[in-house]
C-alpha positions in Angstrom: 0.0 0.0 0.0 1.4 3.3 -1.1 0.1 6.5 0.4 0.9 10.1 -0.6 0.5 12.6 2.3 -0.1 16.2 1.3 0.1 19.0 3.8 1.1 22.7 4.2 3.5 21.9 7.1 5.4 18.9 8.7 8.2 18.7 11.1 11.1 19.1 11.0 10.7 21.2 7.7 8.1 23.8 8.5 5.8 24.0 11.5 3.3 26.5 13.0 1.4 24.1 15.4 0.0 20.6 15.8 -0.5 20.0 12.2 3.2 20.0 11.6 3.8 17.7 14.5 1.2 15.2 13.2 2.2 15.2 9.6 6.0 14.8 10.4 5.4 11.9 12.8 2.5 9.8 11.5 4.2 8.8 8.2 7.1 7.4 10.3 4.7 5.2 12.4 2.8 4.1 9.3 6.2 3.0 7.7 6.9 0.9 10.8 3.6 -0.9 9.9 4.7 -1.5 6.3 2.8 1.3 4.5 4.9 2.9 1.8 4.5 6.6 2.6 5.7 9.7 0.9 5.0 13.4 1.5 4.5 16.6 -0.5 5.1 20.1 0.9 5.5 23.5 -0.5 9.2 24.6 -0.7 9.1 27.5 1.7 12.0 29.8 2.4 12.3 28.3 6.0 13.0 25.0 4.4 15.5 26.4 2.2 17.3 28.2 5.1 17.4 25.0 7.2 19.6 23.5 4.3 18.2 20.0 4.3 20.1 17.7 1.9 18.0 17.6 -1.3 18.2 16.6 -5.0 16.4 18.1 -8.0 13.9 15.6 -9.4 12.2 18.0 -12.1 13.7 21.3 -13.3 10.4 22.4 -15.0 7.2 20.9 -14.2 4.3 22.5 -16.2 1.3 22.9 -14.0 -2.1 23.9 -15.5 -3.5 26.9 -13.6 -6.3 29.3 -14.6 -6.0 30.1 -18.3 -2.6 28.8 -18.7 0.3 27.0 -17.1 2.8 27.8 -14.4 6.2 26.2 -13.9 7.4 24.6 -10.8 10.5 22.8 -9.7 10.5 19.5 -7.7 13.0 18.6 -5.1 13.4 15.5 -3.1 14.6 15.2 0.6 13.8 12.6 3.3 12.4 12.1 6.9 14.2 9.5 8.7 16.3 8.6 5.6 13.3 6.3 4.5 10.4 8.5 3.7 10.6 10.6 0.5 9.6 14.3 0.8 8.7 16.2 -2.3 9.1 19.9 -2.2 7.1 22.0 -4.7 9.1 25.1 -5.5 7.7 28.3 -7.0 9.5 31.3 -5.5 6.8 33.9 -6.1 4.5 31.8 -4.0 6.6 30.2 -1.3 9.8 32.1 -0.9 8.5 34.4 1.9 9.2 35.0 5.5 6.0 33.3 6.7 4.1 30.1 5.9 0.5 31.6 5.8 1.2 35.3 6.4 3.3 38.1 7.8 2.9 40.7 10.6 0.0 42.4 8.9 -2.0 39.1 8.6 -2.6 36.3 6.1 -1.2 36.6 2.6 -3.8 37.9 0.1 -2.9 35.2 -2.3 -3.2 32.2 -0.1 -5.9 30.7 -2.4 -3.5 30.9 -5.3 -0.7 29.5 -3.3 -2.6 26.5 -2.1 -4.7 25.8 -5.2 -1.4 25.8 -7.2 0.2 23.5 -4.6 -2.6 21.0 -4.8 -2.6 20.9 -8.6 1.2 20.7 -8.8 1.2 17.7 -6.5 -1.2 15.8 -8.9 0.9 16.9 -12.0 4.1 15.8 -10.3 2.6 12.4 -9.2 1.6 11.8 -12.9 4.9 13.1 -14.3 7.4 11.1 -12.0 5.1 8.0 -11.6 4.5 8.0 -7.9 1.3 6.0 -8.4 -0.1 6.0 -4.8 -3.0 3.9 -3.9 -4.4 6.8 -1.9 -3.9 10.4 -1.1 -4.2 11.6 2.5 -4.8 15.4 2.6 -4.4 17.7 5.7 -6.6 20.7 6.6 -8.1 23.4 4.4 -4.9 24.1 2.5 -5.3 20.7 0.6 -9.1 20.7 0.5 -9.2 21.4 -3.2 -7.3 18.3 -4.0 -10.1 15.7 -3.5 -12.2 18.0 -5.6 -9.7 17.9 -8.4 -9.4 14.2 -8.3 -13.1 13.8 -8.5 -13.7 16.4 -11.3 -10.6 16.7 -13.5 -8.5 13.6 -13.3 -10.7 10.7 -14.4 -8.5 10.0 -17.4 -5.2 10.4 -15.7 -2.8 7.5 -15.9 -2.2 7.3 -12.1 -5.1 9.1 -10.7 -8.3 7.9 -12.4 -9.3 5.6 -9.4 -7.5 7.3 -6.7 -9.3 7.7 -3.4 -8.6 10.3 -0.8 -8.7 10.8 2.9 -9.2 14.3 4.4 -8.2 15.1 7.8 -9.6 18.1 9.7 -7.1 19.3 12.4 -9.2 22.2 13.5 -12.7 22.9 12.0 -12.3 26.6 12.9 -9.8 27.1 10.2 -11.8 26.9 6.9 -10.0 28.6 4.1 -12.7 31.1 2.9 -12.0 33.0 -0.4 -13.9 35.1 -3.0 -15.9 33.0 -5.3 -14.3 34.5 -8.5 -11.0 32.8 -7.7 -12.6 29.3 -8.4 -11.5 29.4 -12.2 -7.8 29.4 -11.1 -8.3 25.9 -9.9 -9.6 24.6 -13.3 -12.8 23.3 -11.7 -16.2 23.6 -13.4 -18.5 26.1 -11.9 -21.1 23.6 -10.9 -18.8 22.4 -8.0 -19.4 25.7 -6.4 -23.1 26.1 -6.9 -24.7 22.7 -6.0 -25.8 22.2 -2.4 -22.9 19.7 -1.6 -20.3 21.8 -3.4 -17.7 24.3 -2.4 -20.0 27.3 -1.7 -20.2 28.6 1.9 -22.2 31.9 2.2 -21.2 33.1 -1.2 -17.5 32.2 -0.7 -15.3 29.2 -1.6 -14.7 27.1 1.5 -11.7 24.9 1.0 -12.4 22.9 4.3 -15.9 22.1 2.7 -14.3 21.0 -0.5 -12.2 18.4 1.4 -15.2 17.2 3.5 -17.6 16.8 0.5 -15.1 15.3 -2.0 -12.9 12.9 0.0 -13.7 9.3 0.4 -13.4 9.4 4.2 -13.0 12.4 6.6 -10.9 11.9 9.8 -10.4 14.2 12.7 -7.9 14.1 15.5 -9.9 12.6 18.5 -13.0 10.6 18.9 -14.7 13.3 21.1 -14.0 16.0 18.6 -15.5 14.0 15.9 -18.7 14.0 17.8 -18.5 17.6 18.9 -18.0 19.0 15.3 -21.3 17.7 14.3 -23.1 20.0 16.8 -23.8 23.8 16.4 -21.6 24.5 19.6 -18.4 23.1 17.9 -19.2 22.7 14.3 -18.2 26.3 13.3 -21.0 26.2 10.5 -19.8 22.8 9.2 -22.0 20.7 11.5 -24.6 20.2 8.7 -22.2 18.9 6.0 -20.4 16.8 8.8 -23.7 15.2 10.0 -24.3 14.6 6.2 -21.1 12.6 6.0 -21.1 11.1 9.5 -21.0 7.4 8.1 -17.6 8.3 6.6 -16.3 10.6 9.6 -13.8 9.0 11.9 -12.1 10.2 15.0 -8.5 8.9 15.3 -6.6 10.2 18.2 -3.2 12.0 17.5 -0.2 10.5 18.9 3.2 11.4 20.3 6.7 10.5 19.0 8.4 9.4 22.2 11.7 9.4 20.5 11.4 13.1 20.5 9.4 13.7 23.6 10.9 11.6 26.6 12.5 13.2 29.6 14.8 10.3 29.8 16.7 11.3 26.7 15.6 15.0 26.0 18.7 17.0 25.3 16.9 20.3 25.8 16.2 19.9 29.5 18.8 20.6 32.2 18.7 17.2 33.8 17.2 14.1 32.3 14.9 11.9 34.4 12.5 8.8 34.3 9.8 7.2 36.4 12.5 5.3 38.4 14.8 8.3 38.9 12.7 11.5 39.4 15.5 13.8 41.0 16.0 15.4 37.7 12.5 16.8 37.7 13.2 18.9 40.8 16.4 20.0 39.3 14.5 21.1 36.2 12.1 23.1 38.4 14.9 24.9 40.1 16.5 25.7 36.8 13.2 27.1 35.4 12.5 29.2 38.3 15.9 30.8 38.0 15.5 31.2 34.1 12.2 32.8 34.5 13.3 35.1 37.5 10.8 33.6 39.8 11.1 33.4 43.6 13.1 30.4 44.7 10.6 29.5 47.5 8.3 28.2 44.7 10.5 25.1 44.5 8.3 23.9 47.6 5.0 25.1 46.0 3.2 24.2 42.8 4.5 25.8 39.6 1.8 26.1 37.0 2.6 26.4 33.3 0.6 27.2 30.1 2.1 27.0 26.6 -0.4 28.2 24.1 -1.5 30.4 21.4 -2.8 33.4 23.4 -6.5 33.6 22.5 -9.8 32.9 24.0 -10.2 29.5 22.3 -7.3 28.2 24.5 -8.9 29.5 27.7 -6.9 32.6 28.5 -9.9 34.5 29.2 -10.7 32.0 32.0 -7.0 32.2 33.2 -7.1 36.0 33.4 -10.4 36.1 35.3 -9.2 33.8 38.0 -5.5 34.8 38.1 -5.5 36.5 41.4 -7.3 33.8 43.0 -5.0 31.2 41.5 -2.0 32.9 42.9 -3.6 33.1 46.3 -3.3 29.5 46.4 0.4 30.1 46.9 1.6 29.0 43.5 3.7 30.3 40.6 2.8 30.6 37.0 4.8 30.5 33.8 3.3 31.3 30.3 4.8 31.0 26.8 3.0 32.0 23.8 1.7 34.8 21.6 -1.5 36.0 20.0 -4.2 38.4 21.0 -2.6 41.9 22.0 -5.0 42.4 24.7 -4.3 39.1 26.3 -0.5 39.7 26.0 -1.0 43.1 27.6 -2.9 41.7 30.6 -0.2 39.0 31.1 2.5 41.6 31.1 0.6 43.5 33.7 0.3 40.3 35.7 4.1 40.0 35.7 4.5 43.6 37.0 1.8 43.1 39.6 3.0 39.7 40.9 6.7 40.0 40.7 8.6 36.8 41.3 5.4 34.7 41.0 4.5 35.0 37.2 6.9 34.4 34.3 6.0 35.3 30.7 7.7 34.9 27.4 5.9 36.3 24.3 6.6 34.1 21.3 7.4 30.5 20.8 10.7 28.7 21.6 10.5 24.9 21.5 13.6 24.2 23.6 12.1 26.6 26.3 8.7 24.8 25.9 10.5 21.6 26.7 12.1 23.2 29.7 8.9 24.5 30.9 7.1 21.1 30.6 9.9 19.4 32.4 10.2 22.0 35.2 6.5 22.7 36.0 4.3 20.7 38.4 0.9 21.4 36.8 0.1 22.0 33.2 -3.1 24.2 32.3 -5.3 23.6 29.4 -8.7 25.3 30.0 -9.6 25.3 26.4 -13.0 26.3 25.0 -12.5 23.6 22.5 -9.6 21.4 21.7 -9.5 19.1 18.6 -6.8 16.9 20.1 -4.1 18.8 21.9 -0.5 17.4 22.2 0.9 19.3 25.0 -1.2 17.5 27.6 0.3 14.2 26.2 3.8 15.7 26.5 3.1 16.8 30.0 1.9 13.4 31.2 5.1 11.9 29.9 7.3 14.5 31.6 5.5 14.0 35.0 3.7 17.4 34.9 0.0 16.9 35.9 -2.5 18.4 33.6 -5.6 20.4 34.5 -8.0 20.4 31.5 -11.4 21.2 30.4 -13.3 18.1 29.4 -13.5 18.7 25.6 -12.1 17.1 22.4 -8.8 15.3 22.8 -8.5 16.5 26.3 -11.4 14.4 27.3 -10.0 11.5 25.5 -6.5 11.6 27.0 -6.9 12.9 30.7 -8.7 10.9 33.3 -9.8 12.6 36.5 -7.8 11.4 39.4 -9.7 9.3 42.0 -7.9 9.6 45.4 -9.8 6.6 46.8 -8.9 4.2 43.9 -5.5 5.9 43.3 -6.3 6.0 39.5 -6.5 8.8 36.9 -3.7 11.0 35.5 -4.9 14.6 35.9 -7.8 17.0 36.9 -10.8 18.1 34.7 -13.7 20.4 34.7 -16.8 20.6 32.4 -18.5 24.0 32.3 -16.6 26.8 30.5 -16.8 29.0 33.6 -14.1 30.7 35.7 -15.2 29.0 38.9 -15.1 25.6 37.4 -11.5 26.1 36.2 -10.5 27.5 39.6 -12.0 24.6 41.4 -10.1 22.1 39.3 -6.8 23.9 39.9 -7.6 24.0 43.6 -8.1 20.2 43.7 -4.8 19.8 42.0 -3.0 22.0 44.4 -4.6 20.3 47.4 -3.3 17.0 46.0 0.1 18.4 45.5 0.2 19.1 49.2 -0.1 15.3 49.8 3.2 14.1 48.4 2.6 10.4 48.5 -0.8 10.8 46.6 0.8 13.4 44.2 3.6 10.9 43.4 0.8 8.5 42.4 -0.8 10.9 40.0 2.5 11.6 38.4 3.3 7.9 38.0 -0.1 7.3 36.5 0.5 9.9 34.0 4.2 8.9 33.0 3.0 5.3 32.3 0.5 6.4 29.7 1.1 5.3 26.2 0.0 7.7 23.5 2.5 6.7 20.9 1.7 6.9 17.3 1.7 3.0 16.8 -2.0 2.5 17.9 -3.2 5.5 15.9 -1.2 4.5 12.8 -2.8 1.0 12.9 -6.3 2.7 12.8 -5.2 4.8 9.9 -3.8 1.8 8.0 -7.1 -0.2 8.6 -9.1 2.8 7.3 -6.8 3.1 4.3 -7.3 -0.6 3.4 -11.2 -0.3 3.6 -11.1 2.7 1.3 -8.7 1.3 -1.2 -10.7 -2.0 -1.2 -14.0 -0.2 -1.7 -12.6 2.0 -4.4 -11.1 -1.0 -6.2 -14.3 -3.0 -6.1 -16.5 -0.1 -7.3 -14.2 0.2 -10.4 -14.4 -3.5 -11.4 
């Protein structure tokens, strides 16, 4: 079985969030299960600057686009030396400082950039004879690709019977563009106007395209797959997702424990493991010093949050209860960037609570690892969370999560039961400040019982959210879709 992954980002090449982590790790796990995986990405400036070893496959690929053709170059590099990665180069589209936008917002030509990318991937596959059995597309950036397969490539040598899977990583990001851009994608106008087409309130919706035209739709946790079929979480897509519910699957994201493991993490001050936890305390001392926090906090709970700073991630709840949280005699470290108002309020908290609150605006992965290793409690009070990876990282690093029971947080964090000594964290349900504060208070009370706290930590560190189980579910889904596609074409 040969599967072509198509994505706007993938670690270690280009990453802005969880999408990059997933697309960089899942192919490796699938390869271990015998799936022949390859990956296509735009050739961004950031990839060129990282100077990965690469070779030129095609110096000039003619890609139909709008009323003519545009040229692209195709490079090949590798993940883990075994997985081919094809880089689509067209400098006017991808040789930029950002992946999706710059300081002033999203690039105005993102439709053109990702429509061209999708069409170039198909042209490349035909030209160099990749001949996949299935294409796995990720998020709105690749939503046009299943539509292109369905509408334009029935006579292609390699793509006439090619099925596709489309994964929604976050239904809130939908890829909405003016309707008059559709002609650039070389798709007939009827794909826009019919009820199950690309139209969404007068605009092209690339997320809807992927949902409508793919053979199966997946999302990144079982709970989120159910949530997005409701008005509360569906962001306007709930109707079309209910329509496709028979082909909608929730498969939990995984973690690459080769990269995320405190026993071998080179970025943390002292490595540690469940059988030797002294390094965890050393990481906490180092983090307190690095963040200029009061040394007395080594004996008190240190809370941490690593997040995009916006309301979806629960920052409004955090700010509403911040004074009450700090009254529990705890410290807080926050790493992230986003909403200017939230950033301003957090900076004021640093000034008002000197030595108790540490803040770094931006993102720094080595620092994120040091925070996860050095903190005692990890906060994820999200309004919604498709999967979440940081709570899985935190569990592995012995940092106890406090989460809202939504999406993948509901699927990965089990409320600790002191009587039975089971569970790996603390949860709350209503999206309300008091509910959040109560959950943190329960965690702090448990921290003050060292033997019980050690049990919570141990329960979390033994959890296994590796990609192997999730990859097996994807492989099974691929097999069903490929088999169904083959039988329908007999």
